[in-house]
C-alpha positions as CSV (number, residue, x, y, z in Angstrom):
1,M,3.5,-21.7,26.5
2,R,4.5,-20.5,23.0
3,E,6.5,-17.4,22.3
4,P,4.5,-14.3,21.1
5,E,4.7,-14.2,17.3
6,L,5.3,-10.5,17.0
7,E,7.6,-10.0,20.0
8,G,10.0,-7.0,19.4
9,Q,8.3,-6.0,16.2
10,T,6.6,-2.7,15.4
11,V,3.1,-2.8,13.8
12,V,1.5,0.4,12.4
13,L,-2.2,0.7,11.9
14,I,-3.2,3.4,9.4
15,G,-6.8,3.9,10.4
16,G,-6.4,2.1,13.7
17,S,-8.9,3.9,16.0
18,A,-11.9,1.6,15.4
19,G,-13.2,-1.5,13.7
20,I,-10.7,-3.8,12.0
21,G,-7.7,-1.6,12.6
22,L,-8.4,-1.4,16.3
23,E,-9.0,-5.1,16.6
24,T,-5.8,-5.9,14.7
25,A,-3.9,-3.6,17.0
26,R,-5.3,-5.5,20.0
27,R,-4.3,-8.9,18.6
28,A,-0.8,-7.6,17.5
29,R,-0.2,-6.2,21.0
30,D,-1.2,-9.5,22.5
31,E,1.4,-11.1,20.3
32,G,4.1,-8.9,21.7
33,A,4.2,-6.1,19.1
34,D,4.9,-2.5,19.7
35,V,1.7,-0.9,18.3
36,V,1.4,2.5,16.7
37,L,-2.1,3.7,16.1
38,T,-3.1,6.4,13.6
39,G,-6.4,8.0,12.8
40,R,-8.1,11.2,11.6
41,D,-10.2,11.9,14.7
42,P,-7.9,12.9,17.7
43,D,-10.6,12.1,20.3
44,R,-11.4,8.7,19.0
45,L,-7.7,7.9,18.6
46,K,-7.1,8.9,22.2
47,A,-9.9,6.7,23.4
48,A,-8.6,3.7,21.4
49,A,-5.1,4.2,22.7
50,H,-6.4,4.4,26.3
51,E,-8.4,1.2,25.7
52,L,-5.4,-0.8,24.5
53,D,-2.8,1.0,26.6
54,V,-0.9,2.1,23.5
55,K,1.7,4.7,24.0
56,R,2.4,5.8,20.3
57,T,-0.3,7.5,18.3
58,A,-0.5,10.0,15.5
59,A,-3.6,12.0,14.4
60,F,-3.6,12.9,10.7
61,D,-5.5,12.6,7.5
62,A,-4.1,9.6,5.6
63,T,-5.0,11.1,2.3
64,D,-2.6,14.0,2.9
65,P,0.7,13.0,1.4
66,A,2.7,15.6,3.4
67,A,1.2,14.4,6.7
68,M,1.9,10.8,5.7
69,A,5.5,11.6,5.0
70,D,5.9,13.4,8.3
71,F,4.4,10.5,10.2
72,F,6.7,7.8,8.7
73,G,9.6,10.2,9.0
74,S,9.1,10.2,12.7
75,L,9.6,6.4,12.9
76,S,13.1,4.9,13.1
77,R,12.0,1.4,11.9
78,L,8.9,-0.7,11.5
79,D,7.9,-4.2,10.6
80,H,4.3,-4.3,9.5
81,V,1.7,-1.8,8.3
82,L,-2.1,-2.4,8.0
83,V,-4.0,0.1,5.9
84,T,-7.7,0.3,6.7
85,A,-8.2,4.0,6.1
86,G,-10.4,5.0,3.2
87,G,-14.0,3.9,2.7
88,P,-16.2,2.2,0.1
89,H,-17.8,4.1,-2.7
90,Y,-21.4,3.1,-3.6
91,Q,-22.6,6.1,-5.8
92,P,-24.3,5.1,-9.1
93,L,-22.0,5.6,-12.1
94,M,-24.2,8.0,-13.9
95,E,-24.5,10.2,-10.8
96,M,-20.7,10.6,-10.5
97,N,-18.7,13.5,-11.9
98,S,-15.2,13.1,-13.1
99,D,-13.6,13.9,-9.8
100,A,-15.8,11.5,-7.8
101,A,-15.0,8.7,-10.3
102,R,-11.3,9.3,-10.1
103,L,-11.4,9.2,-6.3
104,A,-13.5,6.1,-6.2
105,I,-11.2,4.1,-8.5
106,S,-7.9,5.4,-7.2
107,D,-8.6,6.0,-3.5
108,H,-7.1,2.9,-2.0
109,I,-4.4,2.6,-4.6
110,V,-3.0,6.1,-4.2
111,L,-3.2,5.7,-0.4
112,A,-1.3,2.4,-0.6
113,L,1.4,3.9,-2.8
114,D,1.9,6.7,-0.3
115,V,2.2,4.2,2.5
116,A,4.6,2.0,0.5
117,R,6.8,4.9,-0.6
118,N,7.3,6.1,2.9
119,A,7.2,2.9,4.9
120,A,9.2,0.4,2.7
121,P,12.6,2.0,3.2
122,K,12.3,1.6,7.0
123,M,10.9,-1.9,6.9
124,R,13.0,-5.1,7.6
125,P,13.1,-7.8,4.9
126,G,10.0,-10.0,5.3
127,G,7.9,-7.3,6.9
128,T,4.5,-6.7,5.2
129,I,2.2,-4.0,4.0
130,L,-1.4,-5.2,4.3
131,L,-4.2,-3.6,2.2
132,M,-7.9,-3.9,2.6
133,G,-10.3,-4.6,-0.3
134,G,-13.6,-6.5,-0.6
135,T,-15.3,-9.5,-2.1
136,G,-18.6,-7.8,-2.6
137,G,-17.6,-5.9,-5.7
138,R,-17.0,-9.2,-7.6
139,R,-20.7,-9.6,-8.2
140,I,-21.5,-7.0,-10.8
141,R,-24.2,-4.5,-9.7
142,P,-24.9,-0.8,-10.6
143,G,-22.2,1.5,-9.3
144,I,-18.4,1.8,-9.4
145,M,-17.7,-0.7,-6.6
146,A,-16.8,-3.7,-8.8
147,A,-14.3,-1.7,-10.9
148,A,-12.7,-0.1,-7.9
149,T,-12.3,-3.5,-6.1
150,A,-11.1,-5.3,-9.2
151,A,-8.0,-3.1,-9.5
152,L,-6.7,-4.0,-6.1
153,P,-5.4,-7.7,-6.6
154,P,-3.2,-6.9,-9.6
155,F,-2.0,-3.7,-8.0
156,T,-1.1,-5.7,-4.8
157,A,0.9,-8.3,-6.8
158,S,2.8,-5.6,-8.8
159,L,3.7,-3.6,-5.7
160,A,4.9,-6.8,-4.0
161,L,7.4,-7.3,-6.9
162,E,8.6,-3.7,-6.8
163,I,9.3,-3.4,-3.1
164,A,10.5,-7.0,-2.3
165,P,11.7,-8.3,0.0
166,V,9.1,-6.3,1.9
167,R,5.9,-8.2,1.3
168,V,2.5,-6.9,0.2
169,N,-0.8,-8.7,0.6
170,L,-4.5,-7.8,0.2
171,I,-7.3,-8.8,2.6
172,A,-10.7,-9.0,0.7
173,A,-13.5,-8.8,3.2
174,G,-17.2,-9.2,2.8
175,F,-19.6,-7.7,5.3
176,V,-17.8,-7.2,8.6
177,D,-19.7,-6.1,11.7
178,T,-17.9,-2.8,12.4
179,P,-18.9,0.7,13.3
180,L,-18.5,1.7,9.6
181,S,-21.1,-1.0,8.7
182,A,-23.4,0.3,11.3
183,S,-23.1,3.9,10.0
184,L,-23.8,2.8,6.5
185,L,-26.8,0.6,7.3
186,G,-28.4,2.5,10.1
187,D,-31.7,1.0,11.2
188,K,-31.2,-1.9,8.6
189,L,-28.2,-3.3,10.5
190,D,-30.0,-5.9,12.6
191,A,-31.9,-7.2,9.6
192,R,-28.7,-7.5,7.7
193,R,-27.0,-9.4,10.5
194,E,-30.0,-11.8,10.7
195,E,-29.9,-12.4,7.0
196,L,-26.3,-13.2,7.1
197,R,-26.6,-15.6,10.0
198,R,-29.3,-17.4,8.0
199,T,-27.6,-17.5,4.7
200,L,-23.8,-17.7,5.2
201,P,-22.2,-21.1,5.1
202,I,-20.5,-20.4,8.4
203,G,-23.8,-19.6,10.1
204,R,-22.7,-16.4,11.7
205,V,-21.6,-12.8,10.9
206,V,-17.9,-12.0,10.3
207,G,-16.5,-9.7,12.9
208,P,-13.4,-7.5,13.3
209,A,-11.6,-10.2,15.3
210,D,-11.9,-12.6,12.4
211,V,-10.1,-10.2,10.1
212,A,-7.5,-9.3,12.7
213,A,-6.6,-13.0,13.1
214,L,-6.0,-13.2,9.3
215,A,-4.0,-9.9,9.4
216,V,-1.7,-11.1,12.1
217,H,-1.2,-14.5,10.3
218,L,-0.2,-12.6,7.1
219,M,2.3,-10.6,9.2
220,T,3.9,-13.7,10.7
221,N,3.9,-16.1,7.7
222,T,6.8,-14.8,5.7
223,A,6.1,-17.1,2.7
224,L,3.1,-15.0,1.7
225,T,3.3,-12.1,-0.7
226,G,1.5,-10.6,-3.7
227,A,-1.8,-12.5,-2.9
228,T,-5.4,-11.7,-2.1
229,Y,-7.1,-13.5,0.9
230,D,-10.9,-13.6,1.0
231,I,-12.6,-13.4,4.4
232,D,-16.4,-13.2,4.0
233,G,-17.8,-16.4,5.5
234,G,-18.8,-17.6,2.0
235,Q,-20.9,-14.5,1.3
236,Q,-19.8,-14.3,-2.3
237,F,-21.2,-17.8,-3.0
238,V,-24.7,-17.2,-1.8
239,A,-27.4,-14.8,-2.9
240,G,-27.7,-11.4,-1.3
């Protein structure tokens, strides 16, 4: 019997009521962590907390700086934060106005800065802030996705230097079979799953539990900071 790897530590999930955030909360709790779930939808957050028997939750809009500051102000200390709030932007470039373009490029970076500004002073040395990006944007296609994704690895490295000894790492995911993916693909979801099973080197679709396993590893391995970790089943190496 091994000791739980996160025993006595506090893990905060910004966007933890579904998908990758919820699955990471489940794995962190199983490793002994005190889990704090946050989300925008109070009802969905309540259901997630009930499912995992989590006692500490906070319903707020993560893009609201004042709400973010109030939330972290309510915590006495924490060890790790995973940020999954915020979504991808797929609108064609020439259809975007200036405000939409600024949002698409800065969305995750501004959110990460707000988290770091409020969380880092309360984090122990060796704790980590985990950000979510993607591998799909590395293959150039029409739209702003590639530019928005490309900014995240150097941002992560710079932030890791600034707030050390708190660590910062980036998880770059391909397609992950989550409720968000289902909402984006609609009736094309099953066809996409089958295509990935057929073409991915791993022969299956990446799920939230796969990403959660990586997230918890990045929390517990204190030698890792400033880096980007791909998890896409080899999707970026095959067509489609």
